[in-house]
C-alpha positions, 0 to 999 in steps of 0.5 A: 523547544529543541524537540519541536525544532527536531520534529519540524526538521524531520517532517520537512525531510519526510515531505521532501523525500516523499514528494520529490518534484511538486508545485504548491498551489493553494490547498492543492499540491500538483505533482509534475508527472502524469498526463492526467495529473490531479492536485494532491489536496489533503482537505479532501481526506476524511477520517473514518476511524482510529481503530483501525486508522482508516481514511477516505480521500474523495477524488484521489484519482481522476476518471481518466486515471481510473480508465487508464489503469483498467486499460493496462490490466484488462487483457492480462487478468488471472485468478487472484491468489492468497498468501499461505500463512505458514509458507508465504507462497501464493495459493488458490483459495475460495476465500478470494474469487476475483481476477487481477494482475500486477503493474510494474513500478512506474510503468508509465507516467500515469502510474508513476504520478499515482505512486508519487501521490500515494507517497505524499498522502501516506508520508511513506516512501515510494520505494517501500511500496509493492507494485500496484495490483489491479483487481476485477470483481464480477457478480458473486466474486469477493474476498473474505475478511483477512489481514494485509500485514503478513507474518510469515518469514518469507514475506517479512524478508520483503521489506518487513510487515505491510504497514499500510494499504491504499485501496483505490476504486476504479469504477462505481458498482451498482450494488454490493462490492463494499469494503467492510471492516468487521472489527472497526470501533465504529461498526455499530454507529454507521447508519445503513439503508437498503442500498447496503448489502447484507455483507456490509452490515457485518461491520463498518463499510465503504462503498466503492466510488470511482476515483475515491481511495481508502487508506488504512494502517495494518499496524499500530503506532508501535508497529505491532499488528492491528487486529482491527484492520481485518477487512474484506471485499463484499460480493458484487451483487450487480455490475462489476468492480475494478480496484487498484491496491498499493501495499506499503512496507515498513522498509524499502521493498525495492532494495530487497527486490534488487538484492534478490535479483542479484544486485549488490545494494544497501537496504538503508541509506545510513549503511555507508555511515555505519560501515565507516563506524565499524558496524560491519565487524561489530554487527555482522548479522545485520550488516553482512548476514549469511548465505541464508539470510543476507544482511542489509549493508552488503555493498558498504561492507564490501562483501559483494560487487555491483 
């Protein structure tokens, strides 16, 4: 019985941290920020597969939110890059031919509301997410199958592995542009008619529909990389494709970025407790770190100043 009480308490704390300020109304949960705010309604979510763990949320964004994100991005687009597997640096590659740009976290009320809604859906804190990336695909443009979790040391320092990806479709596409999972357990059971592209027939595929959002997890429940999360964006055949991507890490991404920018911060809310228990001296590698690999609790260990 005690374990169930603990689990219930943990879930309540998680909901409180992820949702922040919200109003519950029937099956929907209304975030209080955002001029185009729509209800967060988990009944609109459908499970697509367990390997990888993938879910589709119909109508996650309003049409106005989609148009707003496109407006923020359309005059700032640059050639999309990929991450080098060894160095972690961004490089150009023919594997990815779209254009894109990154918004700022909570850039305006609309963006902040979407980020809060993502946290509510995924049960992962806003601070664990990277800035939202807006992508544009013209006919022929695509992103070959790849993994999102990133194993290079440079990116592992930025909040650890990417545990989840939320892909939001900002426009309809006349033909092509599907998201495809070549290794999905259900790739052979999905029926496809002539409206699907040849690329989409290489796995389980999701058609881009304006306002829908696709959530998939890049890691197993034991936090090891899930090879079934391999995915790609099929070439657009007719029309154009706009999408927004939110990558979410296992730890706080914001805390790491603040530290890299020279701020004296703790990367875990438990740092003051650990420091008072003497962990700065007992476990200096983790708590304090070194010049090359800074620790997670430098502020509480009094090795830096704000």
